[in-house]
mmCIF entry with sequence, helices, sheets and N, C-alpha, C, O atoms, coordinates in Angstrom:
data_MODEL
# 
_entry.id   MODEL 
# 
_entity.id                         1 
_entity.type                       polymer 
_entity.pdbx_number_of_molecules   1 
# 
_entity_poly.entity_id                      1 
_entity_poly.type                           'polypeptide(L)' 
_entity_poly.nstd_linkage                   no 
_entity_poly.nstd_monomer                   no 
_entity_poly.pdbx_seq_one_letter_code       
;(UNK)(UNK)(UNK)(UNK)(UNK)(UNK)(UNK)(UNK)(UNK)(UNK)(UNK)(UNK)(UNK)(UNK)(UNK)(UNK)
(UNK)(UNK)(UNK)(UNK)(UNK)(UNK)(UNK)(UNK)(UNK)(UNK)(UNK)(UNK)(UNK)(UNK)(UNK)(UNK)
(UNK)(UNK)(UNK)(UNK)(UNK)(UNK)(UNK)(UNK)(UNK)(UNK)(UNK)(UNK)(UNK)(UNK)(UNK)(UNK)
(UNK)(UNK)(UNK)(UNK)(UNK)(UNK)(UNK)(UNK)
;
_entity_poly.pdbx_seq_one_letter_code_can   XXXXXXXXXXXXXXXXXXXXXXXXXXXXXXXXXXXXXXXXXXXXXXXXXXXXXXXX 
_entity_poly.pdbx_strand_id                 A 
# 
loop_
_entity_poly_seq.entity_id 
_entity_poly_seq.num 
_entity_poly_seq.mon_id 
_entity_poly_seq.hetero 
1 1  UNK n 
1 2  UNK n 
1 3  UNK n 
1 4  UNK n 
1 5  UNK n 
1 6  UNK n 
1 7  UNK n 
1 8  UNK n 
1 9  UNK n 
1 10 UNK n 
1 11 UNK n 
1 12 UNK n 
1 13 UNK n 
1 14 UNK n 
1 15 UNK n 
1 16 UNK n 
1 17 UNK n 
1 18 UNK n 
1 19 UNK n 
1 20 UNK n 
1 21 UNK n 
1 22 UNK n 
1 23 UNK n 
1 24 UNK n 
1 25 UNK n 
1 26 UNK n 
1 27 UNK n 
1 28 UNK n 
1 29 UNK n 
1 30 UNK n 
1 31 UNK n 
1 32 UNK n 
1 33 UNK n 
1 34 UNK n 
1 35 UNK n 
1 36 UNK n 
1 37 UNK n 
1 38 UNK n 
1 39 UNK n 
1 40 UNK n 
1 41 UNK n 
1 42 UNK n 
1 43 UNK n 
1 44 UNK n 
1 45 UNK n 
1 46 UNK n 
1 47 UNK n 
1 48 UNK n 
1 49 UNK n 
1 50 UNK n 
1 51 UNK n 
1 52 UNK n 
1 53 UNK n 
1 54 UNK n 
1 55 UNK n 
1 56 UNK n 
# 
_struct_asym.id          A 
_struct_asym.entity_id   1 
# 
loop_
_struct_conf.conf_type_id 
_struct_conf.id 
_struct_conf.pdbx_PDB_helix_id 
_struct_conf.beg_label_comp_id 
_struct_conf.beg_label_asym_id 
_struct_conf.beg_label_seq_id 
_struct_conf.pdbx_beg_PDB_ins_code 
_struct_conf.end_label_comp_id 
_struct_conf.end_label_asym_id 
_struct_conf.end_label_seq_id 
_struct_conf.pdbx_end_PDB_ins_code 
_struct_conf.beg_auth_comp_id 
_struct_conf.beg_auth_asym_id 
_struct_conf.beg_auth_seq_id 
_struct_conf.end_auth_comp_id 
_struct_conf.end_auth_asym_id 
_struct_conf.end_auth_seq_id 
_struct_conf.pdbx_PDB_helix_class 
_struct_conf.details 
_struct_conf.pdbx_PDB_helix_length 
HELX_P HELX_P1 AA1 UNK A 12 ? UNK A 24 ? UNK A 12 UNK A 24 1 ? 13 
HELX_P HELX_P2 AA2 UNK A 29 ? UNK A 43 ? UNK A 29 UNK A 43 1 ? 15 
HELX_P HELX_P3 AA3 UNK A 47 ? UNK A 55 ? UNK A 47 UNK A 55 1 ? 9  
# 
_struct_conf_type.id          HELX_P 
_struct_conf_type.criteria    ? 
_struct_conf_type.reference   ? 
# 
loop_
_atom_site.group_PDB 
_atom_site.id 
_atom_site.type_symbol 
_atom_site.label_atom_id 
_atom_site.label_alt_id 
_atom_site.label_comp_id 
_atom_site.label_asym_id 
_atom_site.label_entity_id 
_atom_site.label_seq_id 
_atom_site.pdbx_PDB_ins_code 
_atom_site.Cartn_x 
_atom_site.Cartn_y 
_atom_site.Cartn_z 
_atom_site.occupancy 
_atom_site.B_iso_or_equiv 
_atom_site.pdbx_formal_charge 
_atom_site.auth_seq_id 
_atom_site.auth_comp_id 
_atom_site.auth_asym_id 
_atom_site.auth_atom_id 
_atom_site.pdbx_PDB_model_num 
ATOM 1   N N  . UNK A 1 1  ? 0.854   -1.171 0.000  1.00 0.00 ? 1  UNK A N  1 
ATOM 2   C CA . UNK A 1 1  ? 0.000   0.000  0.000  1.00 0.00 ? 1  UNK A CA 1 
ATOM 3   C C  . UNK A 1 1  ? 0.901   1.235  0.000  1.00 0.00 ? 1  UNK A C  1 
ATOM 4   O O  . UNK A 1 1  ? 1.873   1.303  0.753  1.00 0.00 ? 1  UNK A O  1 
ATOM 5   N N  . UNK A 1 2  ? 0.576   2.192  -0.835 1.00 0.00 ? 2  UNK A N  1 
ATOM 6   C CA . UNK A 1 2  ? 1.344   3.437  -0.897 1.00 0.00 ? 2  UNK A CA 1 
ATOM 7   C C  . UNK A 1 2  ? 1.135   4.247  0.374  1.00 0.00 ? 2  UNK A C  1 
ATOM 8   O O  . UNK A 1 2  ? 0.060   4.226  0.973  1.00 0.00 ? 2  UNK A O  1 
ATOM 9   N N  . UNK A 1 3  ? 2.163   4.947  0.766  1.00 0.00 ? 3  UNK A N  1 
ATOM 10  C CA . UNK A 1 3  ? 2.082   5.776  1.972  1.00 0.00 ? 3  UNK A CA 1 
ATOM 11  C C  . UNK A 1 3  ? 2.034   7.239  1.567  1.00 0.00 ? 3  UNK A C  1 
ATOM 12  O O  . UNK A 1 3  ? 2.518   7.624  0.503  1.00 0.00 ? 3  UNK A O  1 
ATOM 13  N N  . UNK A 1 4  ? 1.439   8.048  2.440  1.00 0.00 ? 4  UNK A N  1 
ATOM 14  C CA . UNK A 1 4  ? 1.355   9.480  2.228  1.00 0.00 ? 4  UNK A CA 1 
ATOM 15  C C  . UNK A 1 4  ? 1.598   10.179 3.553  1.00 0.00 ? 4  UNK A C  1 
ATOM 16  O O  . UNK A 1 4  ? 1.440   9.581  4.617  1.00 0.00 ? 4  UNK A O  1 
ATOM 17  N N  . UNK A 1 5  ? 1.979   11.439 3.485  1.00 0.00 ? 5  UNK A N  1 
ATOM 18  C CA . UNK A 1 5  ? 2.220   12.213 4.703  1.00 0.00 ? 5  UNK A CA 1 
ATOM 19  C C  . UNK A 1 5  ? 0.919   12.757 5.261  1.00 0.00 ? 5  UNK A C  1 
ATOM 20  O O  . UNK A 1 5  ? -0.003  13.088 4.516  1.00 0.00 ? 5  UNK A O  1 
ATOM 21  N N  . UNK A 1 6  ? 0.857   12.844 6.580  1.00 0.00 ? 6  UNK A N  1 
ATOM 22  C CA . UNK A 1 6  ? -0.254  13.461 7.290  1.00 0.00 ? 6  UNK A CA 1 
ATOM 23  C C  . UNK A 1 6  ? 0.350   14.351 8.358  1.00 0.00 ? 6  UNK A C  1 
ATOM 24  O O  . UNK A 1 6  ? 1.004   13.865 9.280  1.00 0.00 ? 6  UNK A O  1 
ATOM 25  N N  . UNK A 1 7  ? 0.137   15.636 8.239  1.00 0.00 ? 7  UNK A N  1 
ATOM 26  C CA . UNK A 1 7  ? 0.674   16.583 9.216  1.00 0.00 ? 7  UNK A CA 1 
ATOM 27  C C  . UNK A 1 7  ? -0.439  17.018 10.151 1.00 0.00 ? 7  UNK A C  1 
ATOM 28  O O  . UNK A 1 7  ? -1.488  17.487 9.708  1.00 0.00 ? 7  UNK A O  1 
ATOM 29  N N  . UNK A 1 8  ? -0.206  16.861 11.451 1.00 0.00 ? 8  UNK A N  1 
ATOM 30  C CA . UNK A 1 8  ? -1.189  17.267 12.452 1.00 0.00 ? 8  UNK A CA 1 
ATOM 31  C C  . UNK A 1 8  ? -0.499  18.082 13.536 1.00 0.00 ? 8  UNK A C  1 
ATOM 32  O O  . UNK A 1 8  ? 0.710   17.965 13.739 1.00 0.00 ? 8  UNK A O  1 
ATOM 33  N N  . UNK A 1 9  ? -1.262  18.894 14.220 1.00 0.00 ? 9  UNK A N  1 
ATOM 34  C CA . UNK A 1 9  ? -0.759  19.634 15.367 1.00 0.00 ? 9  UNK A CA 1 
ATOM 35  C C  . UNK A 1 9  ? -1.304  18.981 16.626 1.00 0.00 ? 9  UNK A C  1 
ATOM 36  O O  . UNK A 1 9  ? -2.514  18.816 16.781 1.00 0.00 ? 9  UNK A O  1 
ATOM 37  N N  . UNK A 1 10 ? -0.395  18.609 17.526 1.00 0.00 ? 10 UNK A N  1 
ATOM 38  C CA . UNK A 1 10 ? -0.797  18.035 18.806 1.00 0.00 ? 10 UNK A CA 1 
ATOM 39  C C  . UNK A 1 10 ? -0.016  18.719 19.918 1.00 0.00 ? 10 UNK A C  1 
ATOM 40  O O  . UNK A 1 10 ? 1.018   19.341 19.675 1.00 0.00 ? 10 UNK A O  1 
ATOM 41  N N  . UNK A 1 11 ? -0.512  18.600 21.116 1.00 0.00 ? 11 UNK A N  1 
ATOM 42  C CA . UNK A 1 11 ? 0.142   19.163 22.286 1.00 0.00 ? 11 UNK A CA 1 
ATOM 43  C C  . UNK A 1 11 ? 1.529   18.536 22.449 1.00 0.00 ? 11 UNK A C  1 
ATOM 44  O O  . UNK A 1 11 ? 1.687   17.330 22.259 1.00 0.00 ? 11 UNK A O  1 
ATOM 45  N N  . UNK A 1 12 ? 2.515   19.330 22.793 1.00 0.00 ? 12 UNK A N  1 
ATOM 46  C CA . UNK A 1 12 ? 3.885   18.821 22.919 1.00 0.00 ? 12 UNK A CA 1 
ATOM 47  C C  . UNK A 1 12 ? 3.999   17.761 24.011 1.00 0.00 ? 12 UNK A C  1 
ATOM 48  O O  . UNK A 1 12 ? 4.797   16.832 23.882 1.00 0.00 ? 12 UNK A O  1 
ATOM 49  N N  . UNK A 1 13 ? 3.216   17.883 25.081 1.00 0.00 ? 13 UNK A N  1 
ATOM 50  C CA . UNK A 1 13 ? 3.236   16.863 26.134 1.00 0.00 ? 13 UNK A CA 1 
ATOM 51  C C  . UNK A 1 13 ? 2.691   15.531 25.619 1.00 0.00 ? 13 UNK A C  1 
ATOM 52  O O  . UNK A 1 13 ? 3.209   14.470 25.965 1.00 0.00 ? 13 UNK A O  1 
ATOM 53  N N  . UNK A 1 14 ? 1.653   15.589 24.798 1.00 0.00 ? 14 UNK A N  1 
ATOM 54  C CA . UNK A 1 14 ? 1.098   14.370 24.211 1.00 0.00 ? 14 UNK A CA 1 
ATOM 55  C C  . UNK A 1 14 ? 2.134   13.704 23.318 1.00 0.00 ? 14 UNK A C  1 
ATOM 56  O O  . UNK A 1 14 ? 2.313   12.487 23.368 1.00 0.00 ? 14 UNK A O  1 
ATOM 57  N N  . UNK A 1 15 ? 2.812   14.498 22.505 1.00 0.00 ? 15 UNK A N  1 
ATOM 58  C CA . UNK A 1 15 ? 3.844   13.936 21.631 1.00 0.00 ? 15 UNK A CA 1 
ATOM 59  C C  . UNK A 1 15 ? 4.929   13.256 22.453 1.00 0.00 ? 15 UNK A C  1 
ATOM 60  O O  . UNK A 1 15 ? 5.380   12.165 22.103 1.00 0.00 ? 15 UNK A O  1 
ATOM 61  N N  . UNK A 1 16 ? 5.347   13.884 23.533 1.00 0.00 ? 16 UNK A N  1 
ATOM 62  C CA . UNK A 1 16 ? 6.386   13.302 24.386 1.00 0.00 ? 16 UNK A CA 1 
ATOM 63  C C  . UNK A 1 16 ? 5.919   11.989 25.005 1.00 0.00 ? 16 UNK A C  1 
ATOM 64  O O  . UNK A 1 16 ? 6.692   11.034 25.080 1.00 0.00 ? 16 UNK A O  1 
ATOM 65  N N  . UNK A 1 17 ? 4.660   11.928 25.452 1.00 0.00 ? 17 UNK A N  1 
ATOM 66  C CA . UNK A 1 17 ? 4.127   10.693 26.041 1.00 0.00 ? 17 UNK A CA 1 
ATOM 67  C C  . UNK A 1 17 ? 4.053   9.579  24.995 1.00 0.00 ? 17 UNK A C  1 
ATOM 68  O O  . UNK A 1 17 ? 4.401   8.430  25.269 1.00 0.00 ? 17 UNK A O  1 
ATOM 69  N N  . UNK A 1 18 ? 3.596   9.935  23.796 1.00 0.00 ? 18 UNK A N  1 
ATOM 70  C CA . UNK A 1 18 ? 3.515   8.943  22.726 1.00 0.00 ? 18 UNK A CA 1 
ATOM 71  C C  . UNK A 1 18 ? 4.898   8.452  22.319 1.00 0.00 ? 18 UNK A C  1 
ATOM 72  O O  . UNK A 1 18 ? 5.087   7.263  22.063 1.00 0.00 ? 18 UNK A O  1 
ATOM 73  N N  . UNK A 1 19 ? 5.859   9.357  22.260 1.00 0.00 ? 19 UNK A N  1 
ATOM 74  C CA . UNK A 1 19 ? 7.236   8.990  21.913 1.00 0.00 ? 19 UNK A CA 1 
ATOM 75  C C  . UNK A 1 19 ? 7.800   8.042  22.964 1.00 0.00 ? 19 UNK A C  1 
ATOM 76  O O  . UNK A 1 19 ? 8.493   7.084  22.621 1.00 0.00 ? 19 UNK A O  1 
ATOM 77  N N  . UNK A 1 20 ? 7.515   8.294  24.236 1.00 0.00 ? 20 UNK A N  1 
ATOM 78  C CA . UNK A 1 20 ? 7.988   7.415  25.305 1.00 0.00 ? 20 UNK A CA 1 
ATOM 79  C C  . UNK A 1 20 ? 7.381   6.016  25.172 1.00 0.00 ? 20 UNK A C  1 
ATOM 80  O O  . UNK A 1 20 ? 8.072   5.016  25.368 1.00 0.00 ? 20 UNK A O  1 
ATOM 81  N N  . UNK A 1 21 ? 6.100   5.949  24.843 1.00 0.00 ? 21 UNK A N  1 
ATOM 82  C CA . UNK A 1 21 ? 5.440   4.654  24.639 1.00 0.00 ? 21 UNK A CA 1 
ATOM 83  C C  . UNK A 1 21 ? 6.079   3.925  23.467 1.00 0.00 ? 21 UNK A C  1 
ATOM 84  O O  . UNK A 1 21 ? 6.379   2.735  23.559 1.00 0.00 ? 21 UNK A O  1 
ATOM 85  N N  . UNK A 1 22 ? 6.286   4.638  22.366 1.00 0.00 ? 22 UNK A N  1 
ATOM 86  C CA . UNK A 1 22 ? 6.910   4.033  21.188 1.00 0.00 ? 22 UNK A CA 1 
ATOM 87  C C  . UNK A 1 22 ? 8.305   3.514  21.524 1.00 0.00 ? 22 UNK A C  1 
ATOM 88  O O  . UNK A 1 22 ? 8.673   2.412  21.117 1.00 0.00 ? 22 UNK A O  1 
ATOM 89  N N  . UNK A 1 23 ? 9.073   4.296  22.256 1.00 0.00 ? 23 UNK A N  1 
ATOM 90  C CA . UNK A 1 23 ? 10.421  3.875  22.649 1.00 0.00 ? 23 UNK A CA 1 
ATOM 91  C C  . UNK A 1 23 ? 10.376  2.612  23.504 1.00 0.00 ? 23 UNK A C  1 
ATOM 92  O O  . UNK A 1 23 ? 11.191  1.709  23.320 1.00 0.00 ? 23 UNK A O  1 
ATOM 93  N N  . UNK A 1 24 ? 9.428   2.544  24.438 1.00 0.00 ? 24 UNK A N  1 
ATOM 94  C CA . UNK A 1 24 ? 9.289   1.360  25.298 1.00 0.00 ? 24 UNK A CA 1 
ATOM 95  C C  . UNK A 1 24 ? 8.966   0.117  24.475 1.00 0.00 ? 24 UNK A C  1 
ATOM 96  O O  . UNK A 1 24 ? 9.351   -0.996 24.833 1.00 0.00 ? 24 UNK A O  1 
ATOM 97  N N  . UNK A 1 25 ? 8.255   0.321  23.372 1.00 0.00 ? 25 UNK A N  1 
ATOM 98  C CA . UNK A 1 25 ? 7.844   -0.795 22.518 1.00 0.00 ? 25 UNK A CA 1 
ATOM 99  C C  . UNK A 1 25 ? 8.817   -1.024 21.362 1.00 0.00 ? 25 UNK A C  1 
ATOM 100 O O  . UNK A 1 25 ? 8.551   -1.818 20.460 1.00 0.00 ? 25 UNK A O  1 
ATOM 101 N N  . UNK A 1 26 ? 9.952   -0.314 21.403 1.00 0.00 ? 26 UNK A N  1 
ATOM 102 C CA . UNK A 1 26 ? 10.990  -0.445 20.367 1.00 0.00 ? 26 UNK A CA 1 
ATOM 103 C C  . UNK A 1 26 ? 10.451  -0.227 18.958 1.00 0.00 ? 26 UNK A C  1 
ATOM 104 O O  . UNK A 1 26 ? 10.748  -0.992 18.040 1.00 0.00 ? 26 UNK A O  1 
ATOM 105 N N  . UNK A 1 27 ? 9.655   0.825  18.803 1.00 0.00 ? 27 UNK A N  1 
ATOM 106 C CA . UNK A 1 27 ? 9.170   1.187  17.472 1.00 0.00 ? 27 UNK A CA 1 
ATOM 107 C C  . UNK A 1 27 ? 9.138   2.695  17.337 1.00 0.00 ? 27 UNK A C  1 
ATOM 108 O O  . UNK A 1 27 ? 9.333   3.420  18.311 1.00 0.00 ? 27 UNK A O  1 
ATOM 109 N N  . UNK A 1 28 ? 8.891   3.160  16.131 1.00 0.00 ? 28 UNK A N  1 
ATOM 110 C CA . UNK A 1 28 ? 8.889   4.595  15.889 1.00 0.00 ? 28 UNK A CA 1 
ATOM 111 C C  . UNK A 1 28 ? 7.560   5.208  16.308 1.00 0.00 ? 28 UNK A C  1 
ATOM 112 O O  . UNK A 1 28 ? 6.541   4.526  16.413 1.00 0.00 ? 28 UNK A O  1 
ATOM 113 N N  . UNK A 1 29 ? 7.601   6.490  16.541 1.00 0.00 ? 29 UNK A N  1 
ATOM 114 C CA . UNK A 1 29 ? 6.375   7.228  16.841 1.00 0.00 ? 29 UNK A CA 1 
ATOM 115 C C  . UNK A 1 29 ? 5.402   7.098  15.673 1.00 0.00 ? 29 UNK A C  1 
ATOM 116 O O  . UNK A 1 29 ? 4.203   6.907  15.876 1.00 0.00 ? 29 UNK A O  1 
ATOM 117 N N  . UNK A 1 30 ? 5.915   7.200  14.469 1.00 0.00 ? 30 UNK A N  1 
ATOM 118 C CA . UNK A 1 30 ? 5.076   7.067  13.280 1.00 0.00 ? 30 UNK A CA 1 
ATOM 119 C C  . UNK A 1 30 ? 4.368   5.713  13.248 1.00 0.00 ? 30 UNK A C  1 
ATOM 120 O O  . UNK A 1 30 ? 3.177   5.641  12.946 1.00 0.00 ? 30 UNK A O  1 
ATOM 121 N N  . UNK A 1 31 ? 5.097   4.645  13.558 1.00 0.00 ? 31 UNK A N  1 
ATOM 122 C CA . UNK A 1 31 ? 4.505   3.314  13.563 1.00 0.00 ? 31 UNK A CA 1 
ATOM 123 C C  . UNK A 1 31 ? 3.431   3.186  14.631 1.00 0.00 ? 31 UNK A C  1 
ATOM 124 O O  . UNK A 1 31 ? 2.377   2.599  14.386 1.00 0.00 ? 31 UNK A O  1 
ATOM 125 N N  . UNK A 1 32 ? 3.689   3.729  15.814 1.00 0.00 ? 32 UNK A N  1 
ATOM 126 C CA . UNK A 1 32 ? 2.704   3.695  16.893 1.00 0.00 ? 32 UNK A CA 1 
ATOM 127 C C  . UNK A 1 32 ? 1.410   4.385  16.467 1.00 0.00 ? 32 UNK A C  1 
ATOM 128 O O  . UNK A 1 32 ? 0.321   3.832  16.626 1.00 0.00 ? 32 UNK A O  1 
ATOM 129 N N  . UNK A 1 33 ? 1.535   5.582  15.931 1.00 0.00 ? 33 UNK A N  1 
ATOM 130 C CA . UNK A 1 33 ? 0.359   6.352  15.519 1.00 0.00 ? 33 UNK A CA 1 
ATOM 131 C C  . UNK A 1 33 ? -0.366  5.649  14.375 1.00 0.00 ? 33 UNK A C  1 
ATOM 132 O O  . UNK A 1 33 ? -1.593  5.547  14.395 1.00 0.00 ? 33 UNK A O  1 
ATOM 133 N N  . UNK A 1 34 ? 0.374   5.166  13.381 1.00 0.00 ? 34 UNK A N  1 
ATOM 134 C CA . UNK A 1 34 ? -0.252  4.485  12.251 1.00 0.00 ? 34 UNK A CA 1 
ATOM 135 C C  . UNK A 1 34 ? -1.004  3.235  12.710 1.00 0.00 ? 34 UNK A C  1 
ATOM 136 O O  . UNK A 1 34 ? -2.120  2.981  12.255 1.00 0.00 ? 34 UNK A O  1 
ATOM 137 N N  . UNK A 1 35 ? -0.406  2.463  13.598 1.00 0.00 ? 35 UNK A N  1 
ATOM 138 C CA . UNK A 1 35 ? -1.046  1.249  14.102 1.00 0.00 ? 35 UNK A CA 1 
ATOM 139 C C  . UNK A 1 35 ? -2.356  1.568  14.820 1.00 0.00 ? 35 UNK A C  1 
ATOM 140 O O  . UNK A 1 35 ? -3.362  0.890  14.614 1.00 0.00 ? 35 UNK A O  1 
ATOM 141 N N  . UNK A 1 36 ? -2.339  2.592  15.655 1.00 0.00 ? 36 UNK A N  1 
ATOM 142 C CA . UNK A 1 36 ? -3.554  2.965  16.389 1.00 0.00 ? 36 UNK A CA 1 
ATOM 143 C C  . UNK A 1 36 ? -4.626  3.522  15.451 1.00 0.00 ? 36 UNK A C  1 
ATOM 144 O O  . UNK A 1 36 ? -5.812  3.253  15.641 1.00 0.00 ? 36 UNK A O  1 
ATOM 145 N N  . UNK A 1 37 ? -4.222  4.286  14.452 1.00 0.00 ? 37 UNK A N  1 
ATOM 146 C CA . UNK A 1 37 ? -5.197  4.801  13.485 1.00 0.00 ? 37 UNK A CA 1 
ATOM 147 C C  . UNK A 1 37 ? -5.808  3.662  12.667 1.00 0.00 ? 37 UNK A C  1 
ATOM 148 O O  . UNK A 1 37 ? -6.998  3.693  12.355 1.00 0.00 ? 37 UNK A O  1 
ATOM 149 N N  . UNK A 1 38 ? -5.006  2.666  12.324 1.00 0.00 ? 38 UNK A N  1 
ATOM 150 C CA . UNK A 1 38 ? -5.536  1.499  11.610 1.00 0.00 ? 38 UNK A CA 1 
ATOM 151 C C  . UNK A 1 38 ? -6.560  0.762  12.468 1.00 0.00 ? 38 UNK A C  1 
ATOM 152 O O  . UNK A 1 38 ? -7.585  0.304  11.963 1.00 0.00 ? 38 UNK A O  1 
ATOM 153 N N  . UNK A 1 39 ? -6.279  0.649  13.773 1.00 0.00 ? 39 UNK A N  1 
ATOM 154 C CA . UNK A 1 39 ? -7.216  -0.020 14.680 1.00 0.00 ? 39 UNK A CA 1 
ATOM 155 C C  . UNK A 1 39 ? -8.544  0.723  14.729 1.00 0.00 ? 39 UNK A C  1 
ATOM 156 O O  . UNK A 1 39 ? -9.610  0.110  14.675 1.00 0.00 ? 39 UNK A O  1 
ATOM 157 N N  . UNK A 1 40 ? -8.476  2.038  14.830 1.00 0.00 ? 40 UNK A N  1 
ATOM 158 C CA . UNK A 1 40 ? -9.694  2.848  14.860 1.00 0.00 ? 40 UNK A CA 1 
ATOM 159 C C  . UNK A 1 40 ? -10.453 2.704  13.541 1.00 0.00 ? 40 UNK A C  1 
ATOM 160 O O  . UNK A 1 40 ? -11.676 2.561  13.538 1.00 0.00 ? 40 UNK A O  1 
ATOM 161 N N  . UNK A 1 41 ? -9.731  2.741  12.427 1.00 0.00 ? 41 UNK A N  1 
ATOM 162 C CA . UNK A 1 41 ? -10.374 2.611  11.117 1.00 0.00 ? 41 UNK A CA 1 
ATOM 163 C C  . UNK A 1 41 ? -11.020 1.240  10.944 1.00 0.00 ? 41 UNK A C  1 
ATOM 164 O O  . UNK A 1 41 ? -12.092 1.129  10.350 1.00 0.00 ? 41 UNK A O  1 
ATOM 165 N N  . UNK A 1 42 ? -10.378 0.202  11.457 1.00 0.00 ? 42 UNK A N  1 
ATOM 166 C CA . UNK A 1 42 ? -10.901 -1.159 11.310 1.00 0.00 ? 42 UNK A CA 1 
ATOM 167 C C  . UNK A 1 42 ? -12.133 -1.400 12.168 1.00 0.00 ? 42 UNK A C  1 
ATOM 168 O O  . UNK A 1 42 ? -13.062 -2.092 11.750 1.00 0.00 ? 42 UNK A O  1 
ATOM 169 N N  . UNK A 1 43 ? -12.139 -0.830 13.365 1.00 0.00 ? 43 UNK A N  1 
ATOM 170 C CA . UNK A 1 43 ? -13.250 -1.085 14.286 1.00 0.00 ? 43 UNK A CA 1 
ATOM 171 C C  . UNK A 1 43 ? -14.338 -0.026 14.202 1.00 0.00 ? 43 UNK A C  1 
ATOM 172 O O  . UNK A 1 43 ? -15.477 -0.255 14.610 1.00 0.00 ? 43 UNK A O  1 
ATOM 173 N N  . UNK A 1 44 ? -13.977 1.126  13.671 1.00 0.00 ? 44 UNK A N  1 
ATOM 174 C CA . UNK A 1 44 ? -14.933 2.230  13.629 1.00 0.00 ? 44 UNK A CA 1 
ATOM 175 C C  . UNK A 1 44 ? -15.124 2.880  14.978 1.00 0.00 ? 44 UNK A C  1 
ATOM 176 O O  . UNK A 1 44 ? -16.035 3.688  15.162 1.00 0.00 ? 44 UNK A O  1 
ATOM 177 N N  . UNK A 1 45 ? -14.257 2.527  15.938 1.00 0.00 ? 45 UNK A N  1 
ATOM 178 C CA . UNK A 1 45 ? -14.399 3.063  17.284 1.00 0.00 ? 45 UNK A CA 1 
ATOM 179 C C  . UNK A 1 45 ? -13.063 3.564  17.805 1.00 0.00 ? 45 UNK A C  1 
ATOM 180 O O  . UNK A 1 45 ? -12.024 2.929  17.622 1.00 0.00 ? 45 UNK A O  1 
ATOM 181 N N  . UNK A 1 46 ? -13.114 4.704  18.451 1.00 0.00 ? 46 UNK A N  1 
ATOM 182 C CA . UNK A 1 46 ? -11.940 5.215  19.144 1.00 0.00 ? 46 UNK A CA 1 
ATOM 183 C C  . UNK A 1 46 ? -11.939 4.653  20.557 1.00 0.00 ? 46 UNK A C  1 
ATOM 184 O O  . UNK A 1 46 ? -12.922 4.048  20.984 1.00 0.00 ? 46 UNK A O  1 
ATOM 185 N N  . UNK A 1 47 ? -10.862 4.845  21.274 1.00 0.00 ? 47 UNK A N  1 
ATOM 186 C CA . UNK A 1 47 ? -10.794 4.386  22.667 1.00 0.00 ? 47 UNK A CA 1 
ATOM 187 C C  . UNK A 1 47 ? -11.870 5.062  23.503 1.00 0.00 ? 47 UNK A C  1 
ATOM 188 O O  . UNK A 1 47 ? -12.437 4.439  24.401 1.00 0.00 ? 47 UNK A O  1 
ATOM 189 N N  . UNK A 1 48 ? -12.158 6.322  23.222 1.00 0.00 ? 48 UNK A N  1 
ATOM 190 C CA . UNK A 1 48 ? -13.185 7.053  23.965 1.00 0.00 ? 48 UNK A CA 1 
ATOM 191 C C  . UNK A 1 48 ? -14.554 6.420  23.734 1.00 0.00 ? 48 UNK A C  1 
ATOM 192 O O  . UNK A 1 48 ? -15.326 6.258  24.679 1.00 0.00 ? 48 UNK A O  1 
ATOM 193 N N  . UNK A 1 49 ? -14.864 6.062  22.494 1.00 0.00 ? 49 UNK A N  1 
ATOM 194 C CA . UNK A 1 49 ? -16.136 5.418  22.180 1.00 0.00 ? 49 UNK A CA 1 
ATOM 195 C C  . UNK A 1 49 ? -16.237 4.071  22.880 1.00 0.00 ? 49 UNK A C  1 
ATOM 196 O O  . UNK A 1 49 ? -17.286 3.727  23.424 1.00 0.00 ? 49 UNK A O  1 
ATOM 197 N N  . UNK A 1 50 ? -15.140 3.304  22.869 1.00 0.00 ? 50 UNK A N  1 
ATOM 198 C CA . UNK A 1 50 ? -15.134 2.006  23.534 1.00 0.00 ? 50 UNK A CA 1 
ATOM 199 C C  . UNK A 1 50 ? -15.371 2.157  25.026 1.00 0.00 ? 50 UNK A C  1 
ATOM 200 O O  . UNK A 1 50 ? -16.090 1.356  25.623 1.00 0.00 ? 50 UNK A O  1 
ATOM 201 N N  . UNK A 1 51 ? -14.775 3.174  25.636 1.00 0.00 ? 51 UNK A N  1 
ATOM 202 C CA . UNK A 1 51 ? -14.940 3.422  27.068 1.00 0.00 ? 51 UNK A CA 1 
ATOM 203 C C  . UNK A 1 51 ? -16.394 3.748  27.391 1.00 0.00 ? 51 UNK A C  1 
ATOM 204 O O  . UNK A 1 51 ? -16.938 3.248  28.376 1.00 0.00 ? 51 UNK A O  1 
ATOM 205 N N  . UNK A 1 52 ? -17.022 4.576  26.575 1.00 0.00 ? 52 UNK A N  1 
ATOM 206 C CA . UNK A 1 52 ? -18.428 4.930  26.792 1.00 0.00 ? 52 UNK A CA 1 
ATOM 207 C C  . UNK A 1 52 ? -19.314 3.701  26.658 1.00 0.00 ? 52 UNK A C  1 
ATOM 208 O O  . UNK A 1 52 ? -20.267 3.536  27.419 1.00 0.00 ? 52 UNK A O  1 
ATOM 209 N N  . UNK A 1 53 ? -19.005 2.832  25.689 1.00 0.00 ? 53 UNK A N  1 
ATOM 210 C CA . UNK A 1 53 ? -19.803 1.628  25.488 1.00 0.00 ? 53 UNK A CA 1 
ATOM 211 C C  . UNK A 1 53 ? -19.697 0.682  26.679 1.00 0.00 ? 53 UNK A C  1 
ATOM 212 O O  . UNK A 1 53 ? -20.673 0.016  27.024 1.00 0.00 ? 53 UNK A O  1 
ATOM 213 N N  . UNK A 1 54 ? -18.535 0.612  27.306 1.00 0.00 ? 54 UNK A N  1 
ATOM 214 C CA . UNK A 1 54 ? -18.357 -0.264 28.462 1.00 0.00 ? 54 UNK A CA 1 
ATOM 215 C C  . UNK A 1 54 ? -19.154 0.225  29.658 1.00 0.00 ? 54 UNK A C  1 
ATOM 216 O O  . UNK A 1 54 ? -19.671 -0.571 30.441 1.00 0.00 ? 54 UNK A O  1 
ATOM 217 N N  . UNK A 1 55 ? -19.249 1.557  29.793 1.00 0.00 ? 55 UNK A N  1 
ATOM 218 C CA . UNK A 1 55 ? -19.978 2.122  30.938 1.00 0.00 ? 55 UNK A CA 1 
ATOM 219 C C  . UNK A 1 55 ? -21.475 1.931  30.790 1.00 0.00 ? 55 UNK A C  1 
ATOM 220 O O  . UNK A 1 55 ? -22.217 1.974  31.771 1.00 0.00 ? 55 UNK A O  1 
ATOM 221 N N  . UNK A 1 56 ? -21.913 1.719  29.559 1.00 0.00 ? 56 UNK A N  1 
ATOM 222 C CA . UNK A 1 56 ? -23.300 1.398  29.311 1.00 0.00 ? 56 UNK A CA 1 
ATOM 223 C C  . UNK A 1 56 ? -24.185 2.537  29.195 1.00 0.00 ? 56 UNK A C  1 
ATOM 224 O O  . UNK A 1 56 ? -25.385 2.367  28.983 1.00 0.00 ? 56 UNK A O  1 
# 
């Protein structure tokens, strides 16, 4: 599958937290974000939506 750039603005603290998670998992920040976006696209649900569904 061809790749394309996506530029977004996020809070610097969020970026630092995500980078730390990626480092702990021995992968790039880009890979972490892409993997999570693929999960959301596949399920049609974000983590926030899933949390609301669990609370009922």
